[in-house]
TINUDO-591242 format. One record per residue (C-alpha): residue in three letters; residue number from 0; x, y, z negated. Coordinates in steps of 0.25 Angstrom, whole numbers, plus 5000, padded with zeros to 4 digits. Layout:
N
> ALA	NUM	X	Y	Z
...
This chain:
363
> MET	0	5131	5164	4989
> ASN	1	5122	5152	4989
> ASN	2	5116	5144	4977
> ASP	3	5124	5132	4981
> GLY	4	5135	5131	4971
> GLN	5	5146	5132	4979
> THR	6	5157	5137	4971
> GLY	7	5167	5141	4983
> ASN	8	5156	5151	4989
> PHE	9	5154	5157	4976
> LEU	10	5168	5159	4972
> GLU	11	5169	5165	4988
> VAL	12	5158	5176	4983
> LEU	13	5164	5179	4970
> ALA	14	5179	5182	4978
> GLU	15	5173	5190	4988
> LEU	16	5164	5199	4978
> LEU	17	5177	5201	4969
> SER	18	5185	5204	4982
> GLN	19	5177	5216	4984
> ASP	20	5182	5228	4980
> THR	21	5169	5235	4976
> VAL	22	5166	5222	4966
> SER	23	5173	5223	4951
> ASP	24	5165	5211	4946
> VAL	25	5156	5200	4949
> HIS	26	5146	5194	4941
> LEU	27	5140	5180	4940
> GLN	28	5130	5173	4933
> ALA	29	5126	5158	4936
> ASP	30	5115	5157	4947
> GLN	31	5114	5173	4948
> ALA	32	5118	5182	4959
> ILE	33	5131	5188	4958
> TRP	34	5133	5204	4953
> VAL	35	5146	5212	4956
> ARG	36	5150	5225	4951
> SER	37	5155	5236	4960
> ALA	38	5156	5251	4956
> GLN	39	5142	5253	4960
> GLY	40	5139	5242	4949
> MET	41	5132	5229	4948
> HIS	42	5124	5223	4960
> GLN	43	5121	5209	4963
> VAL	44	5127	5202	4975
> GLU	45	5115	5198	4985
> ASN	46	5113	5184	4988
> SER	47	5122	5180	4978
> PHE	48	5121	5170	4968
> VAL	49	5131	5161	4960
> SER	50	5127	5147	4952
> ALA	51	5129	5142	4940
> LEU	52	5139	5129	4947
> GLU	53	5146	5141	4955
> ILE	54	5150	5148	4942
> ASN	55	5152	5137	4935
> GLN	56	5160	5129	4945
> TRP	57	5169	5144	4947
> LEU	58	5173	5143	4933
> GLN	59	5178	5129	4931
> SER	60	5193	5136	4935
> ARG	61	5190	5142	4921
> PHE	62	5184	5133	4914
> LYS	63	5190	5121	4918
> ASP	64	5180	5109	4916
> ALA	65	5171	5115	4905
> SER	66	5157	5122	4909
> PRO	67	5159	5136	4911
> THR	68	5147	5141	4903
> ALA	69	5150	5131	4892
> ARG	70	5166	5136	4892
> VAL	71	5159	5151	4891
> LEU	72	5151	5146	4880
> GLU	73	5162	5142	4871
> LEU	74	5170	5154	4875
> GLY	75	5161	5163	4868
> GLY	76	5151	5167	4880
> GLN	77	5162	5172	4888
> ASP	78	5176	5172	4894
> ASP	79	5185	5180	4901
> PHE	80	5195	5172	4912
> ALA	81	5202	5175	4926
> LEU	82	5202	5166	4939
> ASN	83	5208	5167	4951
> LEU	84	5198	5168	4963
> ALA	85	5200	5167	4977
> ASN	86	5212	5176	4979
> PHE	87	5211	5185	4967
> ARG	88	5208	5184	4951
> ILE	89	5197	5187	4944
> ARG	90	5192	5190	4929
> ALA	91	5180	5183	4925
> HIS	92	5171	5185	4910
> ALA	93	5161	5174	4909
> TRP	94	5151	5175	4900
> LEU	95	5138	5169	4896
> ALA	96	5124	5175	4895
> GLN	97	5113	5168	4891
> GLY	98	5120	5154	4895
> GLN	99	5122	5159	4908
> LEU	100	5137	5162	4914
> ASN	101	5141	5174	4920
> VAL	102	5155	5178	4924
> ALA	103	5159	5191	4928
> VAL	104	5170	5191	4938
> ARG	105	5180	5203	4942
> ARG	106	5191	5201	4951
> LEU	107	5206	5207	4947
> ALA	108	5214	5213	4957
> ASN	109	5225	5204	4965
> ASP	110	5237	5213	4961
> ILE	111	5239	5221	4950
> PRO	112	5238	5236	4954
> PRO	113	5249	5244	4951
> LEU	114	5248	5252	4938
> ASP	115	5248	5266	4946
> SER	116	5238	5262	4955
> LEU	117	5226	5261	4945
> GLY	118	5224	5276	4944
> LEU	119	5230	5275	4930
> PRO	120	5238	5290	4923
> GLY	121	5252	5288	4925
> SER	122	5252	5288	4909
> VAL	123	5245	5272	4909
> GLN	124	5261	5268	4915
> ARG	125	5267	5276	4905
> LEU	126	5260	5268	4893
> VAL	127	5263	5255	4898
> GLU	128	5277	5259	4899
> ALA	129	5278	5259	4886
> THR	130	5286	5249	4878
> GLN	131	5278	5246	4867
> GLY	132	5264	5250	4862
> LEU	133	5248	5249	4864
> VAL	134	5244	5254	4878
> LEU	135	5228	5251	4879
> VAL	136	5219	5248	4891
> THR	137	5205	5252	4888
> GLY	138	5191	5253	4897
> PRO	139	5178	5246	4897
> THR	140	5178	5233	4905
> GLY	141	5180	5233	4921
> SER	142	5188	5246	4919
> GLY	143	5201	5240	4924
> LYS	144	5207	5237	4911
> SER	145	5215	5224	4916
> THR	146	5218	5229	4930
> THR	147	5225	5240	4920
> LEU	148	5231	5231	4911
> ALA	149	5237	5223	4922
> SER	150	5244	5235	4931
> MET	151	5250	5238	4917
> LEU	152	5256	5224	4916
> ASP	153	5261	5223	4931
> PHE	154	5267	5238	4928
> LEU	155	5275	5232	4916
> ASN	156	5278	5219	4924
> ALA	157	5285	5226	4934
> SER	158	5293	5239	4928
> THR	159	5296	5231	4914
> GLN	160	5305	5219	4911
> SER	161	5292	5214	4900
> HIS	162	5288	5203	4893
> ILE	163	5272	5205	4898
> ILE	164	5261	5197	4889
> THR	165	5246	5199	4893
> LEU	166	5234	5194	4883
> GLU	167	5223	5192	4892
> ASP	168	5208	5186	4893
> PRO	169	5209	5184	4904
> ILE	170	5221	5183	4911
> GLU	171	5217	5193	4922
> TYR	172	5229	5199	4931
> ILE	173	5241	5190	4932
> HIS	174	5253	5196	4931
> LYS	175	5268	5190	4935
> ASP	176	5282	5191	4929
> GLN	177	5287	5204	4936
> ALA	178	5299	5212	4928
> SER	179	5291	5206	4916
> ARG	180	5286	5193	4912
> MET	181	5272	5192	4911
> LYS	182	5265	5181	4901
> GLN	183	5251	5180	4902
> ARG	184	5242	5176	4892
> GLN	185	5225	5172	4892
> ILE	186	5219	5173	4879
> GLY	187	5207	5166	4875
> LYS	188	5203	5151	4870
> SER	189	5207	5145	4884
> GLY	190	5218	5155	4885
> ASP	191	5233	5155	4881
> CYS	192	5229	5162	4867
> ALA	193	5218	5162	4858
> THR	194	5218	5177	4856
> PHE	195	5224	5191	4860
> ALA	196	5229	5195	4846
> ALA	197	5234	5181	4844
> GLY	198	5241	5183	4859
> VAL	199	5246	5196	4855
> ILE	200	5253	5189	4843
> GLY	201	5258	5177	4852
> ALA	202	5264	5188	4862
> MET	203	5272	5196	4853
> ARG	204	5282	5183	4849
> GLU	205	5283	5182	4863
> ASP	206	5292	5193	4866
> PRO	207	5281	5203	4875
> ASP	208	5283	5216	4878
> VAL	209	5271	5219	4883
> ILE	210	5257	5213	4878
> LEU	211	5243	5214	4886
> ILE	212	5231	5212	4877
> GLY	213	5221	5209	4887
> GLU	214	5210	5215	4875
> MET	215	5209	5218	4862
> ARG	216	5197	5212	4857
> ASP	217	5201	5211	4841
> VAL	218	5209	5217	4829
> ASP	219	5219	5206	4829
> THR	220	5221	5209	4844
> VAL	221	5223	5223	4841
> GLN	222	5232	5223	4830
> ALA	223	5241	5211	4838
> ALA	224	5242	5224	4849
> LEU	225	5247	5235	4840
> ASN	226	5257	5226	4832
> ALA	227	5263	5222	4847
> ALA	228	5263	5236	4851
> GLN	229	5269	5239	4837
> THR	230	5278	5230	4838
> GLY	231	5285	5233	4853
> HIS	232	5277	5228	4863
> LEU	233	5267	5235	4873
> VAL	234	5255	5229	4871
> LEU	235	5242	5232	4881
> ALA	236	5229	5231	4879
> THR	237	5216	5233	4882
> LEU	238	5201	5239	4874
> HIS	239	5187	5240	4879
> THR	240	5187	5254	4875
> ASN	241	5182	5267	4883
> SER	242	5193	5277	4879
> ALA	243	5207	5277	4872
> THR	244	5200	5283	4861
> GLU	245	5191	5272	4858
> THR	246	5201	5264	4863
> ILE	247	5209	5269	4849
> ASN	248	5197	5269	4842
> ARG	249	5194	5253	4846
> ILE	250	5207	5248	4841
> LEU	251	5207	5255	4827
> ALA	252	5193	5249	4824
> PHE	253	5197	5234	4827
> PHE	254	5205	5237	4813
> SER	255	5198	5238	4800
> GLU	256	5199	5251	4793
> GLY	257	5211	5246	4784
> ASP	258	5218	5243	4794
> ARG	259	5214	5254	4805
> GLU	260	5223	5265	4799
> LEU	261	5234	5256	4801
> ALA	262	5231	5251	4816
> ARG	263	5228	5267	4819
> SER	264	5242	5270	4815
> VAL	265	5248	5257	4824
> LEU	266	5239	5261	4835
> ALA	267	5245	5274	4836
> ALA	268	5259	5271	4834
> VAL	269	5257	5259	4847
> LEU	270	5247	5265	4856
> ARG	271	5255	5269	4870
> GLY	272	5240	5272	4877
> VAL	273	5225	5268	4880
> VAL	274	5220	5267	4893
> SER	275	5205	5269	4896
> GLN	276	5202	5266	4908
> ARG	277	5187	5264	4916
> LEU	278	5183	5261	4931
> ILE	279	5172	5270	4936
> LYS	280	5165	5272	4949
> THR	281	5172	5281	4960
> LEU	282	5163	5290	4971
> ALA	283	5170	5280	4980
> GLY	284	5161	5267	4974
> THR	285	5175	5263	4968
> ARG	286	5180	5262	4954
> THR	287	5191	5273	4949
> LEU	288	5198	5271	4935
> ALA	289	5196	5280	4925
> VAL	290	5206	5281	4913
> GLU	291	5209	5288	4901
> VAL	292	5224	5287	4896
> LEU	293	5228	5289	4880
> VAL	294	5243	5290	4878
> ALA	295	5247	5289	4865
> THR	296	5254	5301	4862
> GLN	297	5260	5306	4848
> PRO	298	5247	5315	4845
> ILE	299	5239	5304	4850
> ARG	300	5244	5294	4839
> VAL	301	5243	5303	4828
> HIS	302	5228	5304	4832
> ILE	303	5227	5290	4831
> THR	304	5234	5288	4819
> ASN	305	5227	5300	4813
> ASN	306	5213	5294	4817
> ARG	307	5210	5306	4826
> ASN	308	5206	5299	4838
> ASN	309	5197	5311	4840
> LEU	310	5210	5318	4843
> ILE	311	5214	5308	4853
> MET	312	5206	5312	4865
> GLN	313	5209	5326	4864
> GLU	314	5225	5322	4866
> MET	315	5223	5314	4878
> SER	316	5213	5326	4883
> SER	317	5226	5336	4884
> GLY	318	5238	5324	4886
> ALA	319	5237	5324	4901
> ALA	320	5255	5325	4899
> ASP	321	5254	5313	4890
> GLY	322	5246	5305	4900
> GLN	323	5235	5305	4891
> LEU	324	5221	5306	4900
> THR	325	5205	5306	4897
> LEU	326	5195	5300	4904
> ASN	327	5189	5313	4905
> GLN	328	5201	5317	4913
> SER	329	5202	5304	4922
> LEU	330	5187	5306	4926
> VAL	331	5191	5320	4930
> GLN	332	5202	5316	4938
> LEU	333	5193	5307	4946
> LEU	334	5181	5315	4947
> LYS	335	5193	5327	4953
> SER	336	5198	5314	4963
> GLU	337	5184	5313	4967
> LEU	338	5182	5298	4963
> ILE	339	5171	5300	4954
> ASP	340	5160	5310	4952
> SER	341	5155	5317	4939
> GLU	342	5145	5306	4937
> THR	343	5155	5296	4936
> ALA	344	5165	5302	4927
> LEU	345	5155	5308	4915
> MET	346	5149	5292	4916
> THR	347	5165	5287	4912
> SER	348	5169	5300	4904
> ASN	349	5169	5295	4888
> ASP	350	5169	5310	4886
> ARG	351	5159	5314	4894
> PRO	352	5154	5329	4888
> GLY	353	5169	5330	4890
> LEU	354	5171	5327	4905
> GLU	355	5157	5335	4907
> ARG	356	5165	5348	4901
> VAL	357	5177	5346	4911
> LEU	358	5168	5345	4922
> GLY	359	5160	5355	4918
> ILE	360	5147	5346	4918
> SER	361	5138	5354	4907
> PRO	362	5131	5343	4897
């Protein structure tokens, strides 16, 4: 790409990079080389360059006539959005760093993958077959949460006659009506609704069966989600947590000490399950899913109610018959399938000593 400000050339290069199976993310900064992320990590694209003019012209489709830099600054220095590029859809995050506009771009799949094709255990499908309650999909950024949620919604859209309302920031996958009626709402200052909490409260007046909350960021949203689940709706939501037990702790941490006991009781009653996932590097240089699944059985509900979160992992470790799966168990399955090596498994584990014991590795 030459430093000539030709937006068409820039978009062609961007589309070409995102179309490569080995590339998961493209990083842009005004008047700098392009960086990409693959299974091997971050690396710079040789002989690449993107000008400030190219980025600004491209983002006019997002910000209309406003200066993208000024608009991002107005939005608090960062903004999430989704756009169409070439023949596919992308998710982007724009942010300012020392006054420079940066954009991280990720391609979204054209077709939503079937839920049973993601490598998730069958207990995950059973979670979303519930008619009410709270199902949480968690994991760090880039762990495939958006794809899992989109597949869950697509499964419900095709297999139930429901009214499904999504609250997203940004709207990523586009869902069309199948057996169900789908309504997607954009959250944010320039969206359909200002906040997730307000969106949930509004959605409950719109005769929903299923409500998707793109992210639970504050206590108001968590309270609204628990209330929606408590009043007969199936609620799907995400959190940036790394395990099932951490997810429970994070939800309760939103509440003050005075409100936590009641919140614990409500959470124990409405929780259906937690799917905590991450994408890890395989021996073949691709990425595969490692997953932890908590199914809210009666013993686990009792542990949540009585603040015995330390016993939840014990229950999960021996609860395969109920659909439970710990991250270590998932990693062992990937090792036995020869998809990953022991070093990757140990680096991914949230209980390394426990995995070392299973693998017979001396500390």
